[in-house]
C-alpha positions as CSV (number, residue, x, y, z in Angstrom):
1,M,14.6,-23.7,-8.9
2,T,12.2,-20.8,-8.9
3,K,9.4,-20.8,-11.5
4,S,8.8,-17.7,-13.5
5,A,6.0,-16.3,-15.6
6,R,6.4,-14.6,-18.9
7,L,5.0,-11.1,-19.6
8,E,4.8,-9.8,-23.1
9,T,3.9,-6.3,-24.4
10,R,4.1,-4.3,-27.5
11,I,5.9,-1.0,-27.3
12,S,6.9,1.7,-29.8
13,P,10.4,1.7,-31.2
14,A,10.9,5.0,-29.4
15,T,9.9,3.5,-26.0
16,Q,12.1,0.5,-26.7
17,A,15.1,2.8,-27.4
18,L,14.3,4.8,-24.2
19,L,14.2,1.6,-22.1
20,K,17.4,0.3,-23.7
21,R,19.3,3.6,-23.0
22,A,18.1,3.7,-19.4
23,A,19.1,0.1,-18.8
24,E,22.5,0.7,-20.3
25,I,23.0,3.7,-18.1
26,Q,22.3,1.6,-15.1
27,G,24.4,-1.3,-16.4
28,R,21.4,-3.7,-16.5
29,S,19.6,-5.7,-19.1
30,V,16.4,-4.2,-20.5
31,S,14.4,-7.1,-18.9
32,D,15.9,-6.4,-15.5
33,F,15.3,-2.7,-15.8
34,V,11.7,-3.2,-16.9
35,V,10.9,-5.7,-14.1
36,T,12.4,-3.5,-11.5
37,A,10.5,-0.4,-12.7
38,V,7.2,-2.3,-12.9
39,Q,7.7,-3.8,-9.4
40,E,8.4,-0.3,-8.0
41,A,5.3,1.1,-9.8
42,A,3.1,-1.7,-8.5
43,Q,4.3,-1.3,-4.9
44,K,3.7,2.4,-5.1
45,A,0.2,1.9,-6.5
46,I,-0.7,-0.6,-3.7
47,A,0.8,1.6,-1.0
48,E,-1.3,4.6,-2.2
49,V,-4.5,2.7,-1.3
50,E,-3.3,0.7,1.7
51,V,-1.2,3.2,3.6
52,I,-3.0,6.0,5.5
53,R,-1.0,9.1,5.8
54,L,-1.8,11.5,8.6
55,S,-0.5,15.0,9.5
56,R,1.4,15.3,12.7
57,K,-1.6,17.1,14.3
58,A,-3.9,14.2,13.3
59,Q,-1.5,11.6,14.6
60,E,-1.3,13.4,18.0
61,H,-5.1,13.7,18.1
62,I,-5.6,10.0,17.5
63,A,-2.9,9.1,20.1
64,A,-4.6,11.4,22.6
65,Q,-8.0,9.8,22.0
66,L,-6.5,6.3,22.5
67,L,-4.7,7.3,25.7
68,N,-7.7,9.2,27.1
69,P,-10.9,7.8,25.5
70,P,-14.1,9.8,26.0
71,V,-16.7,8.4,28.4
72,P,-19.1,6.1,26.6
73,T,-22.5,7.7,25.8
74,P,-25.6,5.9,27.2
75,A,-26.3,4.5,23.7
76,L,-22.8,3.1,23.4
77,A,-23.1,1.5,26.9
78,R,-26.4,-0.1,25.9
79,A,-24.8,-1.4,22.7
80,F,-21.9,-2.9,24.7
81,K,-24.4,-4.6,27.0
82,R,-26.5,-6.0,24.1
83,H,-23.3,-7.2,22.4
84,R,-22.2,-9.1,25.5
85,A,-25.6,-10.7,25.7
86,L,-25.6,-11.8,22.1
87,V,-22.0,-12.9,21.6
88,V,-20.5,-15.8,23.4
89,E,-16.8,-15.7,23.7
């Protein structure tokens, strides 16, 4: 048996009527309608901060850099050498 948590909120009668009408149109209970809508909104909010969207040009630029990386600068070569001396794998 799956445990569930309770969520309570106060809404205006107009909002309650709106939710009830929308749920009826979709043939669902108000609770089911609200839970589904809240889940979708939460997933969208999380995706907006976790998913990086790039233009086609930016995607191609990154792919090109990964496939043909630039030659390391002397400073980067020294940093790699120092890192290898400090970090034991």
